[in-house]
N, C-alpha and C positions, 0 to 999 in steps of 0.2 A: 043818610050817614049824619052821625053828630060831625059839625061843625071846625070842631078842636080835633078832631081824630082824622079826618079829612087835612087837616092844615099840618099835621105831623107825619103824614104818610106823602104828602106832595115836598114837606124839608126833608126827608128821608131816603127818597127818590132822583133827589136834585144833587143832595149831596156825593149818592152810590155812582152817579151818570157824572160828575167832573171829575172825581175820584178815579174816577176805570181808564178815564182819558187824559189823565195828569201823571207825565213819566215817569215809571218805577226807579229807585235807586237802590232799589234790590243786588245784591252782588252778583253777576252772573259768573257760574260755576261751570261751564261746555269748558270743557276743555281743549275746546278747536279755539277758544277765546283766549285761556288765558293759563301753564300749565307749570306747577313748582313740580322741579322731581328732584331726591336724592340722587348723588352718582354716589358720593363716598365719604363716609365716615372714618376718624380715625379717635385715638384717645381723646385726642384736644382742638380736633379741625371736623371741617362738615365742608362739601361741595353740593351745592346748590345750582340744576341748569331751569330756568327760568325759557318758556317758551310763549311768546305774544302773537297775538293777529298784527300782521301790518296796520291796519285801523287804528293800532295802540301804537304806534311811531310817535315820538311828538310829546309825547301827553306823559305825565308825570308818577314814575314809579316808588313807591316806598316799598322798603320791605324792612319787615320785623322781626328781631328773636325775642320771642315771648310781647314784655312790651315797650321793648328796647329799640330805639327806631336804627336802622344798620345803613340802610342807604333810602338816599330822598334826592332824583334826579329826573330829568326825561330821558326817559326811552329812548335805545339807540336800539339798531342791528346787529349790534354788537353785542348788547345785553345777556348774554346767552348762558353763563357761569362766573358765579358767586362763590366765593373762599372766606370761611370765617375760621379762626385760628383764638386762642385762647378759652378753648371749651374744657369743660371736665367730666372726666373720665364717668364713666357710666351713667349720665343725667342724660334723659330725655330733655329734648330743646324745642318750643313750638314754634313754627317760621308762616310767617304770613305776608304775603304780597297784595299790593293794590295799586290799581290803574284808576287815577284820577283825571277828568276831561280837566278844560279850560275853568267850566266855571266851580271846579274842585270836588265836582260832584262823585260820588263812587262808579265806576264806569265797571269794573271786573275785580274778581277779588279770587286769590287761592291760597290755600291753607294746607301742613302738612308738622307733623313730628319725625323728628331723628334722636336718632337715641345712641350717645357717644358710646365706642368699644371702654371698655374695659381694663387696665393695664393686668399686668402678671408680676411673677415675682421674682424678685431679686436676690433673694436668699437659694443660695448654691452651696454644696461642699464639694471640695474635689481632692484628686489626690492624681500625683504623677508617677510617669516610671521609667528610666533608663536603661537603653541596652548596648551593647555594644561602645566602640570606640580605644579599644584597646590595638587590635589587628592592624587598626585604618581608621577614617574616618568616618559616621556613621550618620545616617539621616533615613528618615520616614519622611516620603512624599506622600499620601494618600491613605483618605482612610474608608470603607465603607460597613455602617451598621445593619445589621440585618434584623437583630433585635437585641435588647439587653443582655444574652447570653451567645451571642456571635457575632464578632468582629473582627473584621480584616483591616491592618496595616500595612503596607510594603512601603518598600524601600531597599535600602543595602546597608548591613548589619554585622562590623567584624568585631569578632570577639576575638580574647589572645589566640583561639586555638583553629576558629572555623571560621565562613563564613554565611549568613542568611541572606533572605530579601521578603522575607514578611512575620507577621508576629499573627496570632489570633488571640479571643479571648472566648474563653468557654464561659463564661458567669463567675469566674473564681480568680482565673489567674491568665494572664499571657504566656503563650508559648512560640519561641520563636521556630519558623519554618522557612524548608528549604524547598522552592521549587525551579521546577525544574524546565528549561527551555530550549535544550542543546540540537532536541531533534531538525529544527530548520536548517541548521549548522553554524549555530553559536555558540558560546560556550553557559557552562551547565553553571544553573543556578546567579543571571545576573543581575543585577538591579531590576526591582521592578516600579515604574514607574507610576503605575495607578490602578486602580480597581474599582469594576462598578457591580451592583448586586439589581437582578432582575426577581429574585425572590432566593430561599434557602437555598435551594438548588440547582442555585444558574445562578453564578457571579463569574464573569469575565476580568482577568488579569492581564496586563501587557508590559513590556522588558522595553517597550518605542519602536518595533518592530512587529514583532509576533504575538497573537494573541493566546491566551490558556482559558480554556472554559473548564468549570470546577463543580459538578453534578453533586455534591453533597459527599461525596466517595474518591472520586477520580479526579485526576488532574488531566486534561488530553491538551497535546499545541495545536495550534490554525496555524498553519503560514499562507494561507488564502489572501490576508493582508496586502503582503507584502511588494508584491508587484506594482500596487499601486500608491506608493508611499511618496512623498515629495520630502519628507521631512523624519523628523521622528514623534510619535504618537505620547501626547501625555495627558490627554482628558479622555472618557468614553461619557456619551449619554444617550437614553434612548426607552423607548416605552415597551417593546420587549427585545427577545433576541434575535428577531427575526426585521429589526425595525430600529437599529439605532446606528450614533454616526463615533467616529471620533475623529478628535482635533488635535493639531500640534504645529510643529518649527515651521520655518518654511512656507506660514497658511496651511499648514497642510486642513482639509477637509475629507472625510470617504463615508459614504455610506456604506450598509449592510440591507439589504431586501429582504434577508430570508434565501437567496439564492448566490448570491454573488455581493463584488464591492466595485463603488462606483469612485471616482474620483470626482471632485464637485469644484470646482472655481474659485478661490475666497476672493480673489482681486487684491489681494496682502498678499505680501514676504513675512510681515511680519508672524511671532513665535505667537499661536494660539493655547492660550493657558486652560482656561474653561470652558464648559460649556451648560446651559442649564434651558429645559423649554418645560412647558407646561401640557403640551400636545404636538401630536405628531406635525401640526403645522404651523405652532409657533418656540420657535427657537431660536436664543441668544447666545453667542460666543464671544469672546473678549480677547484681546491679545496685546501684547507691546515689546518695545525694545526698550528697556530700563537705561542701556548705557543713551542715549540721543532721549528718555523722558517722552517717546512717541507712544499711543496706544490707539484701537479703534475696538470700536464696537460692533459684530454682525448682527443683522434680524432674518431669518430664515420662514416667510411663508408666502401664500402662492406660488410653491414648488421650484423656491430661488430665495439665493442666498446674497444680501444686500447691504451692504456700507448704512449702519444710522447717524453713526457720527464718529471724528476721530480727533487724537490727539497731535497736530503737524510738528514736524522738526519750526517751522515758523509759525507760532503762537501769533494771533490777532484779540487781543483782552476784545475787541470788537464785535467777536465773532465767537465769545462765549456763549457754551446752551443755544446756539445756532446753529453755525456747522462744527465746530470746536469744543473740545473741552482742553483742562490743563493737564500734561503730564500721566503717567501709566493709566491702565486697566489692566488689572491683570485675575482680580474674580467678579465673577457676575451671579445672581440668585433673582430669582423673582418669587415676590409675597401671593399670597389668595387674593388681593385686588388688584391685580396686574401691576404694581409698581414693577420697574425695574432698577436692582442695584448694581452698581460696580466699584470696588475698592481696587486701592493701587496708594499712588499719593497722599491721593486725595475719594473721598467717597462721594460718590454721584448718584441720584435719581433719577428716573424719567416716570412721571407723573401724567394724568390727564395729556397728553401731547407736549409735554415740555421738560425739556432737564434743567435739573439744579443742583445745587450744593444741599445734601441733609443737613440742611439746617440746625438741626435736633441734637448735632454731635458738635459736641464744646474745640473751638480754633480749626473746624473745616472749612475753609477757605482759605483761595492762594495768600501764602504769605503770613497764613495763619499757624499754629504751632510752632514755631521757632527751636531750633535743634532738639524737636522731637521730644519736647517738655512736656506734652499730655501723651504720645502714641510712637508706635515708630510707625516704618511702612506697612499698608494693610495686606496681607496676602488674601486673605477669602474672608468670606461672606457665604453664610445662611443661616437657616430659623423655621420657623414655627409656622407663624404668621405674621401682620405687620406691627405684633405689640409684641413681638418676642424672637428676636435680632442677635445675630452673636459676630461681631471681629475678628478673626486673627490675624496677628503681624508680628515684628519683629520686637525685640526685647522684650519676651516674653505679654505682648496687648493681648489683653483678652477685654471683650468690651460687650457688654448687653444693652437691648434696649427695652423698655418693657412697657412702649406705649406710651410713654411721658417722660422720659432720662432714660438716659445711658450711664451705667454703673461698671466699673475694672471690676472682673472675679480673676479666681485663679492666684498665681505668685504673685508677686510686689513686681509692678511697672519700676524697671531703671533705664531712663536713656540712655541709648547705643551700649545695650547691653548682649552679649552676643550670643543672643540665643533668638531662635524663627520659629513659630509656627507657623508653617507654609501651606494647609490645610485643614478643614475640617469637613465637619459630620453631623448634623441635626435629630433628634428622630422621637419625638416627644421631649422625655425630663430628661433626657442623657444625649450630652453632646459630648464629641471625643474629639479632640484636638491631637495636629504629628507633627513633629519638625526635627530640631537637632539645636545644640546648643554646644558652643566652646568650653572645651576642661584645658587647658594645657593647648598644648600643638593640634590634638586629633578631637573631631566633634564626636559627641554622643546623641545617639537615635532618642528620641524624646514621645510620651504621647500622655496626652492627659485628659482623664476620664473625668465628666463633669454632672450630676447630677445637680436635678432641680429637688429643694424641701414645699 
């Protein structure tokens, strides 16, 4: 063999031998070592979870968004969730987590991309409708959208010569209706408190005591709930006509299982004013006493109702968002990401296991919005998604969140104006609000129909 060729073979073998023995600095991508995952995104925020093996604790964590270093710290067992704000809507970001050992050598690396949500439109048209107010103070208390040509609003409406307890939209006009409920020993056509739809031919009304079922043609009175009542029915929610709840005054909660009603202990005597669920095993209810600025949030899971948090008579600022909220909690709704919202004096959210103000809403904190300069008291919250939320309240308060900003819509907001939007319903591009407005001595019942452009 040529001596020069043999020499080069020796050098090559020597180099490969020692290279194979040298410690590799290639990133370790085994998810058992380091895992980065997107837990949630909004239009402007991202939540990332980090899972690292214990051997990496006390080593250096560096977390990047694209090329920007966001986190540079010693990794600890508490570093499991990271929150980033100030992002742009509908934008994809690359995130990289690196673990560096004491010699600043790369020990592990994880990468992913996250795309923020897009915003929705703030462009709406609206029309308001007034009813009654001649023969007595009138108001609507609840509304249900079946589809754009089938909407029910309920309450009490007194015209100059008659009284009604509902109004129906047929796609072209609102017709006042008289729904009779005297079969259980009550009076004819009492005010109706609430309405809930399981489908076009399966709608339930309540006057606070009895139920009225509508199959699309006939109204049928149902007295079976009355023996179980501890208070008046204020709201209905359920997954079907064989699995639904009523909540109401004096802490009322009752469940219908398709065969009979069961009264359930709520643990409170506050008036429960709203209920919302995402399944038959995850349901929320809220209640309050407006005279004392108290409130409560209840959660149902694992076959029982429990208190999540409350607004007590003796508020302790040190317990804010831990065991207490401040002010009333009269409306509740949950978005598609599992974020829970409550409204009353303030708007709160429960997200990623923590309570907080809805910080994107201006002046939404204790001591904010002095003299109702920005908005009135909030009665209702509903939406299509986390980037399409509506809140309704006093003084013509109607505000829409598009995922990035809040914008007032509808008639002009006037501080302390005697107008109340008491409830709302949202379905796709159609939004309905109901309530009343004082005109002279008597109140007129009002409906606003809002359409997204």
